[in-house]
C-alpha positions in Angstrom: 37.7 84.7 77.2 41.3 85.5 76.3 43.1 83.4 73.7 46.2 82.2 75.5 47.7 80.2 72.7 51.3 80.8 71.8 53.6 79.3 69.2 57.1 78.4 70.5 58.4 76.8 67.3 57.3 75.6 63.9 53.9 74.0 64.4 54.3 74.0 68.2 51.2 75.8 69.4 50.7 75.6 73.2 47.3 76.2 74.9 48.9 78.8 77.1 52.4 80.3 77.8 53.1 78.7 81.1 55.6 75.8 81.2 57.5 74.1 83.9 61.3 74.4 84.2 63.4 71.3 83.8 64.7 69.9 87.1 62.0 71.4 89.2 59.0 69.3 88.1 60.4 65.8 88.2 59.3 63.9 85.1 55.9 65.5 85.3 53.7 62.9 87.0 55.0 63.8 90.5 52.8 66.9 90.4 49.7 65.1 89.0 48.2 64.6 92.5 48.1 68.3 93.0 46.4 69.5 89.8 45.6 68.6 86.2 49.0 69.0 84.5 47.3 69.0 81.1 46.2 72.5 81.9 49.7 73.8 81.5 51.2 74.9 78.2 53.8 72.1 78.5 55.8 70.1 80.9 59.6 70.3 80.5 61.1 67.1 81.9 64.0 66.6 84.2 67.2 66.5 82.1 67.8 63.2 80.4 71.1 61.5 79.4 71.8 58.4 77.4 72.6 56.4 80.5 71.2 56.8 84.0 73.2 59.4 86.1 73.6 59.4 89.9 74.4 63.1 90.2 76.6 64.9 92.7 77.3 63.9 96.3 75.3 65.5 99.2 74.5 68.2 100.3 72.7 69.1 97.2 70.3 71.8 98.1 70.3 74.8 100.5 68.1 77.8 100.9 69.5 81.3 100.4 68.0 84.8 100.8 65.1 84.9 98.3 66.1 81.7 96.6 68.0 78.4 96.7 71.2 76.8 95.6 71.2 73.4 94.1 74.0 71.0 93.0 71.9 68.0 92.0 74.3 67.2 89.2 71.6 66.2 86.6 70.7 62.9 88.3 68.2 61.1 86.1 66.9 57.6 85.1 68.2 57.7 81.5 66.4 58.1 78.3 65.4 54.4 77.9 63.6 54.2 81.2 61.9 57.6 80.6 60.5 56.3 77.3 59.3 53.0 78.8 58.1 54.2 82.2 57.4 57.9 82.4 56.3 59.0 78.9 53.3 56.6 78.8 52.1 58.1 82.1 52.4 61.6 80.8 50.5 60.7 77.6 47.6 59.2 79.8 47.6 62.4 81.8 47.2 64.5 78.6 50.3 66.5 79.2 52.2 68.3 76.4 55.8 67.1 76.8 59.1 68.8 76.1 62.1 66.7 76.8 65.2 68.3 78.2 68.5 66.6 77.1 72.1 66.9 78.0 75.4 65.0 77.4 79.1 65.0 78.0 79.9 65.7 74.4 78.4 66.6 71.1 77.9 62.9 70.2 75.8 62.3 73.3 73.5 65.2 72.4 73.2 64.0 68.8 72.5 60.4 69.8 69.7 61.5 72.3 68.1 63.7 69.6 68.1 60.7 67.1 66.6 58.4 69.7 63.8 60.8 70.6 63.1 61.8 67.0 59.6 60.8 65.9 58.6 59.4 69.3 54.8 59.9 69.8 54.0 62.2 72.7 57.1 64.3 72.5 56.4 67.9 71.3 59.9 69.4 71.3 63.4 69.1 72.7 65.1 71.5 75.1 68.9 71.3 74.7 70.6 72.0 78.1 73.9 73.7 77.4 73.9 75.7 80.6 73.9 73.6 83.8 76.6 75.2 86.1 77.0 72.3 88.6 78.4 69.5 86.5 82.1 69.1 85.6 81.6 67.9 82.0 79.1 68.7 79.3 76.5 71.4 79.1 78.1 74.5 80.4 81.3 73.9 78.3 79.1 74.6 75.2 76.9 77.3 76.7 79.7 79.7 77.4 81.2 79.6 73.9 79.1 80.9 71.0 81.0 78.9 68.4 80.8 75.6 70.4 77.1 76.2 71.2 76.4 76.8 67.5 78.2 73.6 66.4 76.3 71.6 69.0 72.9 72.9 68.0 73.8 72.2 64.3 74.8 68.6 65.1 71.5 68.1 67.0 69.5 69.7 64.2 70.8 67.1 61.8 69.5 64.2 63.9 65.9 65.3 64.5 62.9 66.9 63.0 61.6 67.9 66.4 61.5 71.6 67.2 64.6 72.6 69.2 64.7 74.9 72.2 68.2 75.9 73.4 68.5 76.7 77.1 71.1 79.4 77.7 73.4 80.2 80.6 73.6 83.5 82.4 77.2 82.7 83.4 78.6 84.4 80.3 80.0 87.8 79.4 77.5 88.3 76.6 74.4 86.2 76.4 73.3 88.0 73.3 76.2 86.6 71.3 75.4 83.0 72.3 71.7 83.5 71.5 72.4 84.8 68.0 74.9 81.9 67.4 72.5 79.1 68.3 69.6 80.8 66.5 71.7 80.9 63.4 72.6 77.3 63.8 69.0 76.0 63.7 67.5 76.4 67.2 63.7 77.1 66.8 63.4 78.8 70.2 65.5 79.9 73.2 64.9 79.4 76.9 66.7 81.6 79.5 68.1 81.8 82.0 69.5 78.7 83.7 70.8 79.2 87.2 73.5 81.6 88.3 76.7 80.1 89.7 76.9 80.6 93.5 78.0 79.0 96.8 77.1 78.9 100.5 79.4 78.4 103.5 78.6 76.7 106.8 80.3 79.0 109.4 80.2 76.5 112.2 81.8 73.7 110.2 84.0 76.2 108.2 83.0 74.2 105.1 81.0 74.7 101.9 77.3 73.8 102.4 77.1 72.0 99.1 79.1 68.8 98.5 80.0 70.2 95.0 81.1 73.4 96.7 79.3 75.5 94.1 75.8 75.3 92.8 73.1 77.0 90.8 71.2 79.9 92.3 67.5 80.1 91.5 64.4 81.7 92.8 63.2 85.4 93.2 66.7 86.6 93.8 67.7 86.1 90.1 64.5 87.6 88.5 66.0 91.0 87.7 68.9 89.4 85.9 66.7 87.0 84.0 64.3 89.7 83.0 67.1 91.9 81.7 68.6 89.0 79.7 65.2 88.0 78.2 64.6 91.6 77.2 68.1 91.9 75.6 67.8 88.6 73.7 64.3 89.1 72.5 65.4 92.4 70.8 67.9 90.7 68.6 66.6 87.3 67.6 63.6 86.5 65.4 62.8 83.2 67.2 60.6 82.8 70.3 62.2 83.4 73.7 61.0 81.5 76.8 61.7 83.4 80.0 62.9 81.6 83.2 64.1 82.9 86.5 62.4 83.8 89.8 58.8 83.6 88.4 56.5 83.0 91.4 53.3 84.8 90.4 51.2 85.9 87.5 52.7 89.4 87.8 56.2 88.0 87.4 55.0 86.0 84.3 53.3 89.0 82.8 56.5 91.1 83.2 58.5 88.5 81.3 55.8 88.5 78.5 55.9 92.3 78.4 59.7 92.1 78.0 59.4 90.0 75.0 59.1 86.4 76.2 56.6 84.3 74.2 56.3 81.9 77.1 57.7 81.4 80.6 58.8 78.5 82.7 58.1 78.1 86.4 60.9 76.6 88.5 61.8 77.0 92.1 58.3 78.3 93.1 56.9 74.8 92.5 58.9 73.6 95.5 57.1 76.1 97.7 53.6 75.7 96.2 53.1 72.7 93.9 50.2 74.5 92.2 52.1 77.7 91.3 52.2 77.0 87.6 48.5 76.4 87.1 47.7 79.4 89.4 49.8 81.5 87.1 47.8 80.4 84.1 44.6 81.5 85.9 46.3 84.8 87.0 47.5 85.7 83.5 44.1 85.0 82.0 42.3 87.1 84.7 44.7 90.0 84.2 44.3 90.1 80.4 40.6 89.8 80.7 40.5 92.7 83.0 42.7 94.7 80.6 40.3 93.9 77.7 43.0 92.0 75.8 41.7 89.4 73.4 44.9 87.5 72.7 48.0 87.1 74.8 50.1 87.5 71.6 48.9 91.2 71.6 50.4 91.6 75.0 53.7 89.9 74.4 56.6 92.4 73.8 54.4 95.4 74.3 56.7 97.0 76.8 56.7 100.8 76.6 60.1 102.4 77.0 60.2 105.5 79.2 
């Protein structure tokens, strides 16, 4: 059998490199009726804020060619309810839990990190500095390397938990942002978040989304995500987690070849709830057939033509 274990931060060894993408897997337990979620490398929760958040007005989601647009607006139950209601369920289910956090300002992020520090059952934090469909917070940090670095440094001071910083593709140079947050204390990077897009209802002559614009995800963005993961993995020494249009084991393997230590499955879970666990099985089968003993031997082994 292939050794699928990967390390995505100091002391954070996952049973396999397949995670779920924040915002596409609820708080985790929603998918438990479909498969044993403890079989995944980790569950990345829906983004959490200090206080509950209602999100954007409808419409919030629309299909596009080879993907979807969403403008949910980071609706969530707040960190306190997550800790009291959702985390105990995830612990009973045996899931490895990574908590995604966001805020309107640096103080919010720091306060969330402090509140979650040392909480049993939380393996790491994913810092969302890249959501494109909210008017405050997140993206204002993710598009500025200096602001991103200051935010990560502030969070780093408040927690001993490993930090993963989620990067935005809606920048002129993602490499500069990646290097900045790596230098500020991020233990790993996840990329990419959604691309900014919009859809128009021709009959109504109005935007489809109530927020006008939203985040584009799904297979349509895979080539962009793959390119950015490759570029970033060439210049940072910390693990990179690839996200964007991954719907099959083949997609996941391409990201691993490009230098990703792990991957996150997002939009595909809406089509097939079992996508993530099927990808685990597919990756294992491929590497077995290739005679590969460890997934770490496969990661980053892309041959340039």
